[in-house]
C-alpha positions as a Markdown table, in Angstrom:
| # | Residue | x | y | z |
|---|---|---|---|---|
| 1 | Met | 10.0 | -9.7 | 16.2 |
| 2 | Thr | 7.8 | -12.7 | 16.8 |
| 3 | Phe | 7.6 | -15.2 | 19.8 |
| 4 | Ala | 8.3 | -18.1 | 17.7 |
| 5 | Thr | 11.5 | -16.6 | 16.1 |
| 6 | Leu | 13.0 | -15.6 | 19.1 |
| 7 | Gly | 12.2 | -19.4 | 20.8 |
| 8 | Ile | 13.9 | -20.8 | 18.3 |
| 9 | Glu | 16.8 | -19.1 | 18.1 |
| 10 | Ile | 17.3 | -19.5 | 22.1 |
| 11 | Lys | 16.5 | -23.2 | 21.7 |
| 12 | Asn | 19.2 | -23.4 | 18.5 |
| 13 | Leu | 21.5 | -21.7 | 21.1 |
| 14 | Arg | 21.0 | -23.4 | 24.2 |
| 15 | Lys | 21.2 | -26.9 | 22.3 |
| 16 | Phe | 24.8 | -25.7 | 20.6 |
| 17 | Arg | 26.1 | -24.7 | 24.0 |
| 18 | Gly | 25.0 | -28.1 | 25.7 |
| 19 | Phe | 22.4 | -26.7 | 27.8 |
| 20 | Ser | 19.9 | -28.3 | 29.4 |
| 21 | Gln | 16.7 | -26.4 | 29.8 |
| 22 | Lys | 17.2 | -26.6 | 33.6 |
| 23 | Glu | 20.7 | -25.3 | 33.2 |
| 24 | Leu | 19.8 | -22.5 | 30.9 |
| 25 | Ser | 17.1 | -21.6 | 33.3 |
| 26 | Arg | 18.8 | -21.8 | 36.7 |
| 27 | Gly | 19.1 | -18.3 | 38.6 |
| 28 | Ile | 17.3 | -16.6 | 35.7 |
| 29 | Cys | 13.6 | -17.9 | 35.3 |
| 30 | Ser | 11.8 | -21.3 | 36.1 |
| 31 | Gln | 12.5 | -24.2 | 33.4 |
| 32 | Ala | 8.8 | -23.9 | 32.4 |
| 33 | Gln | 9.3 | -20.3 | 31.4 |
| 34 | Ile | 12.2 | -21.0 | 29.5 |
| 35 | Ser | 9.8 | -24.5 | 27.7 |
| 36 | Lys | 7.2 | -21.3 | 26.7 |
| 37 | Ile | 9.8 | -19.2 | 25.5 |
| 38 | Glu | 11.5 | -21.8 | 23.3 |
| 39 | Lys | 7.8 | -23.1 | 22.0 |
| 40 | Gly | 7.0 | -19.1 | 21.2 |
| 41 | Asp | 4.1 | -19.0 | 23.7 |
| 42 | Val | 5.5 | -16.0 | 25.8 |
| 43 | Tyr | 8.1 | -13.3 | 24.8 |
| 44 | Pro | 10.9 | -12.9 | 27.7 |
| 45 | Leu | 11.1 | -9.4 | 29.2 |
| 46 | Ala | 14.2 | -7.4 | 28.8 |
| 47 | Pro | 16.0 | -8.5 | 32.0 |
| 48 | Thr | 15.2 | -12.1 | 31.2 |
| 49 | Leu | 16.3 | -12.1 | 27.7 |
| 50 | Tyr | 19.5 | -10.2 | 29.0 |
| 51 | Glu | 20.6 | -12.6 | 31.3 |
| 52 | Leu | 19.9 | -15.8 | 28.9 |
| 53 | Ser | 22.1 | -14.0 | 26.4 |
| 54 | Asn | 25.1 | -13.8 | 28.5 |
| 55 | Arg | 24.6 | -17.6 | 29.5 |
| 56 | Leu | 24.4 | -18.3 | 26.2 |
| 57 | Gly | 27.6 | -16.4 | 25.2 |
| 58 | Val | 26.1 | -13.6 | 22.8 |
| 59 | Asp | 25.2 | -10.1 | 22.9 |
| 60 | Ile | 21.6 | -9.1 | 23.4 |
| 61 | Asn | 21.6 | -7.5 | 20.1 |
| 62 | Tyr | 22.2 | -11.0 | 18.4 |
| 63 | Phe | 18.4 | -11.4 | 19.1 |
| 64 | Phe | 17.1 | -8.6 | 17.7 |
| 65 | Glu | 19.6 | -8.4 | 14.8 |
| 66 | Arg | 18.7 | -12.1 | 13.6 |
| 67 | Thr | 15.0 | -11.6 | 14.3 |
| 68 | Leu | 14.6 | -8.2 | 13.0 |
| 69 | Val | 16.2 | -9.3 | 9.3 |
| 70 | Glu | 13.9 | -12.0 | 9.4 |
| 71 | Arg | 10.7 | -10.1 | 10.2 |
| 72 | Ile | 11.3 | -7.4 | 7.5 |
| 73 | Asp | 11.9 | -10.2 | 4.8 |
| 74 | Tyr | 8.6 | -11.7 | 6.1 |
| 75 | Val | 6.9 | -8.1 | 6.0 |
| 76 | Gln | 8.3 | -7.0 | 2.6 |
| 77 | Glu | 7.0 | -10.4 | 1.2 |
| 78 | Val | 3.8 | -10.2 | 3.1 |
| 79 | Tyr | 3.5 | -6.7 | 1.2 |
| 80 | Leu | 4.6 | -7.9 | -1.8 |
| 81 | Gln | 1.7 | -10.6 | -2.1 |
| 82 | Val | -1.1 | -7.9 | -1.3 |
| 83 | Arg | 0.3 | -5.4 | -3.6 |
| 84 | Asn | 0.5 | -7.9 | -6.4 |
| 85 | Ala | -2.7 | -9.6 | -5.9 |
| 86 | Ile | -4.5 | -5.8 | -5.7 |
| 87 | Lys | -2.7 | -5.5 | -9.2 |
| 88 | Glu | -4.3 | -8.6 | -10.4 |
| 89 | Tyr | -7.8 | -7.7 | -8.9 |
| 90 | Asp | -7.5 | -10.7 | -6.9 |
| 91 | Tyr | -9.3 | -9.1 | -3.5 |
| 92 | Gln | -10.2 | -12.5 | -2.3 |
| 93 | Arg | -6.4 | -13.4 | -2.1 |
| 94 | Val | -6.0 | -10.4 | -0.3 |
| 95 | Glu | -8.8 | -11.3 | 2.2 |
| 96 | Glu | -7.0 | -14.6 | 2.8 |
| 97 | Ile | -3.9 | -12.7 | 3.6 |
| 98 | Val | -5.3 | -10.4 | 5.8 |
| 99 | Arg | -7.5 | -12.8 | 7.7 |
| 100 | Thr | -3.7 | -15.0 | 8.2 |
| 101 | Glu | -1.9 | -11.9 | 9.4 |
| 102 | Gln | -4.4 | -10.8 | 11.6 |
| 103 | Arg | -3.4 | -14.2 | 13.7 |
| 104 | Asn | 0.1 | -13.5 | 13.8 |
| 105 | Pro | 1.9 | -12.0 | 16.8 |
| 106 | Leu | 3.5 | -9.5 | 14.7 |
| 107 | Tyr | 0.2 | -8.0 | 13.7 |
| 108 | His | 0.0 | -6.8 | 17.2 |
| 109 | Gln | 3.7 | -5.8 | 17.9 |
| 110 | Asn | 4.5 | -3.6 | 14.6 |
| 111 | Leu | 2.1 | -0.8 | 14.1 |
| 112 | Glu | 3.1 | -0.2 | 10.2 |
| 113 | Phe | 2.6 | -3.8 | 9.6 |
| 114 | Lys | -0.8 | -4.0 | 11.3 |
| 115 | Gln | -1.7 | -0.4 | 9.7 |
| 116 | Phe | -1.0 | -2.1 | 6.1 |
| 117 | Ile | -3.0 | -5.0 | 6.8 |
| 118 | Met | -6.1 | -3.0 | 8.1 |
| 119 | Trp | -5.6 | -0.4 | 5.4 |
| 120 | His | -5.8 | -3.1 | 3.0 |
| 121 | Asn | -8.4 | -5.1 | 5.0 |
| 122 | Gly | -10.6 | -1.7 | 4.0 |
| 123 | Ile | -9.8 | -2.0 | 0.1 |
| 124 | Cys | -11.0 | -5.6 | -0.2 |
| 125 | His | -13.9 | -5.4 | 2.0 |
| 126 | Tyr | -15.5 | -2.9 | -0.5 |
| 127 | His | -14.4 | -4.5 | -3.7 |
| 128 | Leu | -15.5 | -7.7 | -2.3 |
| 129 | Tyr | -18.9 | -6.7 | -0.4 |
| 130 | Gln | -19.6 | -3.0 | -1.8 |
| 131 | Glu | -20.2 | -2.1 | 1.9 |
| 132 | Ala | -18.8 | 1.6 | 1.4 |
| 133 | Gln | -19.3 | 2.6 | 5.2 |
| 134 | Ser | -17.5 | -0.2 | 6.6 |
| 135 | Ala | -14.7 | 0.1 | 4.0 |
| 136 | Ile | -13.7 | 3.6 | 4.8 |
| 137 | Ala | -13.9 | 2.6 | 8.8 |
| 138 | Leu | -11.5 | 0.4 | 8.2 |
| 139 | Ile | -9.4 | 2.9 | 6.0 |
| 140 | Asn | -9.7 | 5.8 | 8.6 |
| 141 | Glu | -8.8 | 3.5 | 11.6 |
| 142 | Ala | -5.9 | 2.4 | 9.5 |
| 143 | Phe | -5.0 | 6.1 | 9.3 |
| 144 | Asn | -5.7 | 7.1 | 12.7 |
| 145 | Leu | -3.1 | 4.6 | 13.9 |
| 146 | Thr | -0.3 | 6.9 | 13.1 |
| 147 | Phe | -1.9 | 10.5 | 12.3 |
| 148 | Thr | -0.5 | 12.5 | 14.9 |
| 149 | Asp | -0.1 | 16.1 | 13.6 |
| 150 | Lys | -1.6 | 18.2 | 10.9 |
| 151 | Tyr | 0.7 | 17.0 | 8.1 |
| 152 | Tyr | 0.2 | 13.7 | 6.4 |
| 153 | Ser | 3.1 | 11.3 | 6.3 |
| 154 | Glu | 3.4 | 9.7 | 2.5 |
| 155 | Arg | 1.8 | 6.5 | 3.7 |
| 156 | Glu | -0.9 | 8.3 | 5.1 |
| 157 | Ile | -1.7 | 9.8 | 1.9 |
| 158 | Glu | -1.6 | 6.7 | 0.0 |
| 159 | Ile | -3.9 | 5.3 | 2.7 |
| 160 | Leu | -6.7 | 8.2 | 2.1 |
| 161 | Asn | -6.0 | 8.0 | -1.5 |
| 162 | Ser | -7.8 | 4.2 | -1.3 |
| 163 | Lys | -10.5 | 6.1 | 0.5 |
| 164 | Gly | -10.8 | 8.4 | -2.2 |
| 165 | Ile | -11.1 | 5.5 | -4.6 |
| 166 | Val | -14.0 | 4.3 | -2.5 |
| 167 | Phe | -15.8 | 7.7 | -3.0 |
| 168 | Leu | -15.4 | 7.4 | -6.7 |
| 169 | Leu | -16.4 | 4.1 | -7.2 |
| 170 | Ser | -19.5 | 5.0 | -5.0 |
| 171 | Glu | -20.1 | 7.7 | -7.0 |
| 172 | Glu | -19.3 | 10.4 | -4.0 |
| 173 | His | -17.9 | 12.7 | -6.5 |
| 174 | Thr | -17.9 | 15.6 | -4.4 |
| 175 | Leu | -16.1 | 14.0 | -1.7 |
| 176 | Ala | -13.9 | 12.5 | -3.8 |
| 177 | Ile | -12.6 | 15.8 | -5.1 |
| 178 | Ala | -12.4 | 17.7 | -1.7 |
| 179 | Leu | -10.2 | 14.7 | -0.3 |
| 180 | Tyr | -7.9 | 14.4 | -3.5 |
| 181 | Thr | -7.4 | 18.5 | -3.5 |
| 182 | Glu | -6.3 | 18.0 | 0.0 |
| 183 | Leu | -4.3 | 15.2 | -0.4 |
| 184 | Ile | -2.3 | 16.9 | -3.6 |
| 185 | Glu | -1.9 | 19.8 | -0.9 |
| 186 | Gln | -0.4 | 17.5 | 2.0 |
| 187 | His | 1.8 | 16.0 | -0.8 |
| 188 | Ser | 3.3 | 19.3 | -1.5 |
| 189 | Lys | 4.3 | 19.9 | 2.0 |
| 190 | Leu | 6.3 | 16.6 | 2.3 |
| 191 | Lys | 9.8 | 16.9 | 3.2 |
| 192 | Arg | 11.3 | 14.1 | 1.3 |
| 193 | Val | 9.1 | 11.8 | -1.5 |
| 194 | Arg | 9.8 | 8.2 | -1.7 |
| 195 | Asp | 7.5 | 7.0 | -4.5 |
| 196 | His | 6.4 | 9.7 | -7.2 |
| 197 | Thr | 3.8 | 7.6 | -8.3 |
| 198 | Val | 1.8 | 8.3 | -5.2 |
| 199 | Lys | 0.8 | 12.2 | -6.2 |
| 200 | Ile | 1.0 | 10.8 | -10.2 |
| 201 | Arg | -2.5 | 8.7 | -8.6 |
| 202 | Leu | -3.6 | 11.7 | -6.8 |
| 203 | Tyr | -3.6 | 13.9 | -9.9 |
| 204 | Tyr | -5.3 | 11.4 | -12.2 |
| 205 | Asn | -7.9 | 9.9 | -9.5 |
| 206 | Leu | -8.9 | 14.0 | -8.9 |
| 207 | Ala | -9.0 | 14.3 | -13.1 |
| 208 | Lys | -11.5 | 11.4 | -13.2 |
| 209 | Ala | -13.5 | 12.8 | -10.1 |
| 210 | Leu | -13.8 | 16.1 | -11.8 |
| 211 | Ser | -14.6 | 14.7 | -15.2 |
| 212 | Tyr | -17.3 | 12.5 | -13.4 |
| 213 | His | -18.7 | 15.8 | -11.6 |
| 214 | Asn | -18.8 | 17.7 | -15.1 |
| 215 | Asp | -16.0 | 20.2 | -14.2 |
| 216 | Ile | -14.4 | 19.6 | -17.5 |
| 217 | Gln | -11.8 | 22.5 | -17.9 |
| 218 | Arg | -10.7 | 21.9 | -14.5 |
| 219 | Ser | -10.1 | 18.1 | -15.2 |
| 220 | Ile | -8.1 | 19.5 | -18.4 |
| 221 | Ser | -5.8 | 21.3 | -16.1 |
| 222 | Ile | -5.1 | 18.7 | -13.1 |
| 223 | Cys | -4.2 | 16.1 | -16.4 |
| 224 | Asn | -1.9 | 18.5 | -17.6 |
| 225 | Lys | -0.2 | 18.7 | -13.9 |
| 226 | Gly | 0.0 | 15.2 | -13.7 |
| 227 | Ile | 1.5 | 14.9 | -17.2 |
| 228 | Ala | 4.1 | 17.8 | -16.0 |
| 229 | Tyr | 5.0 | 15.6 | -13.1 |
| 230 | Cys | 5.5 | 12.4 | -15.1 |
| 231 | Ile | 8.0 | 14.2 | -17.1 |
| 232 | Ser | 9.7 | 15.9 | -14.5 |
| 233 | Thr | 10.4 | 12.9 | -12.4 |
| 234 | Asn | 11.2 | 10.9 | -15.4 |
| 235 | Ser | 8.0 | 8.5 | -14.8 |
| 236 | Met | 5.9 | 6.5 | -17.4 |
| 237 | Tyr | 3.1 | 5.5 | -14.5 |
| 238 | Leu | -0.6 | 6.5 | -15.4 |
| 239 | Phe | 1.4 | 8.5 | -18.5 |
| 240 | Gly | -1.0 | 7.1 | -21.5 |
| 241 | Gln | -4.2 | 7.3 | -18.5 |
| 242 | Leu | -3.8 | 10.5 | -18.0 |
| 243 | Tyr | -3.2 | 11.6 | -22.0 |
| 244 | Phe | -6.7 | 9.5 | -22.5 |
| 245 | Gln | -8.3 | 11.6 | -19.7 |
| 246 | Val | -7.6 | 14.7 | -21.5 |
| 247 | Gly | -9.0 | 13.4 | -24.7 |
| 248 | Tyr | -12.0 | 12.1 | -22.9 |
| 249 | Asn | -12.3 | 15.5 | -21.5 |
| 250 | Tyr | -12.4 | 17.1 | -24.9 |
| 251 | His | -14.9 | 14.4 | -26.1 |
| 252 | Leu | -17.3 | 15.4 | -23.3 |
| 253 | Lys | -17.2 | 18.7 | -24.4 |
| 254 | Gly | -17.8 | 18.0 | -28.3 |
| 255 | Ala | -14.2 | 19.0 | -29.3 |
| 256 | Glu | -13.7 | 15.4 | -31.3 |
| 257 | Lys | -10.5 | 17.6 | -33.0 |
| 258 | Glu | -8.4 | 17.8 | -29.7 |
| 259 | Ser | -9.8 | 14.5 | -28.2 |
| 260 | Leu | -8.5 | 12.7 | -31.0 |
| 261 | Gln | -5.1 | 14.1 | -30.8 |
| 262 | Tyr | -4.8 | 13.5 | -27.4 |
| 263 | Phe | -6.4 | 9.5 | -27.6 |
| 264 | Lys | -3.5 | 8.9 | -30.7 |
| 265 | Lys | -0.8 | 10.1 | -28.0 |
| 266 | Ala | -2.4 | 7.9 | -25.2 |
| 267 | His | -2.5 | 4.9 | -28.1 |
| 268 | Ser | 1.2 | 5.5 | -28.6 |
| 269 | Ile | 1.9 | 5.2 | -25.2 |
| 270 | Phe | -0.1 | 2.4 | -24.4 |
| 271 | Asp | 1.2 | 0.4 | -27.6 |
| 272 | Leu | 5.2 | 1.2 | -25.8 |
| 273 | Gln | 4.2 | -0.1 | -22.6 |
| 274 | Gln | 2.4 | -2.9 | -24.1 |
| 275 | Gln | -0.8 | -2.3 | -22.3 |
| 276 | His | -2.8 | -4.0 | -24.6 |
| 277 | Glu | -6.3 | -3.6 | -23.2 |
| 278 | Phe | -6.1 | 0.3 | -23.1 |
| 279 | Lys | -5.0 | 0.3 | -26.5 |
| 280 | Ala | -7.7 | -1.7 | -27.3 |
| 281 | His | -10.0 | 0.2 | -26.1 |
| 282 | Ile | -8.8 | 3.4 | -27.9 |
| 283 | Glu | -8.9 | 1.7 | -31.0 |
| 284 | Lys | -12.7 | 0.4 | -30.5 |
| 285 | Glu | -14.4 | 3.3 | -28.6 |
| 286 | Phe | -12.7 | 6.3 | -30.4 |
| 287 | Leu | -10.0 | 6.2 | -33.1 |
| 288 | Thr | -11.8 | 3.6 | -35.6 |
| 289 | Lys | -15.0 | 5.4 | -35.3 |
| 290 | His | -13.3 | 8.5 | -37.0 |
| 291 | Ser | -12.1 | 6.1 | -39.6 |
| 292 | Leu | -8.5 | 7.5 | -38.7 |
| 293 | Ser | -5.3 | 5.6 | -39.3 |
| 294 | Ile | -3.7 | 4.6 | -36.2 |
């Protein structure tokens, strides 16, 4: 909970009960301490908060419940804003949010929130400044905030997926392949999967790394595993992209007949999902060149 939120709750209750700061503080702490608490400058120790809650006529859990809900709502809103900016490739906006939240007391109080901000600091740092080493250092630091065992959590896998993307964009394909292979293995050990799109991303990114590394047959195999996983989880996430990647692999092999079959499937999926940019790319680069009807 933030200092400011707790201070506002105490101030509102004090006024509601008709206490002055001096009356509220009597026998508990100094009036100056109450003033600092209400301004959000300090956070009271647990015994102090307990005595204040008794005098104000509420259970101590009242403060935790009220501020926890507000904190969860605030954190979720920050997550949403960052993810929306990432989807729009607005890394300048991500950096602005990161800089703001690093000054938020919650950044130092909530480990998961700090991890999320640090992780996305690494992502935008790479995209804005193309500094792969420093971006990876930030992502690794975010990962290490919670990693304590030989098994990764789902979020830790997501964080390292971002590291793999930096490898891909930096043309460190061997490192990307090794990392994504490990992450898929780690994902298979999760006791509970919250977000099936995480594994789909891993399959897709590994397939791309293998294509860049000219390991075409293995890339096709990984794409097919990704397609099967999409079907088994009733997910359309990256479904068209996986079919496209298979087609692209066959194109690299010179097997144009097979590649066109997959390009046409990808085109149909992109059409259904209204992913017009991907659809237009297939039409321009592959389908129309062969004078085939779409």
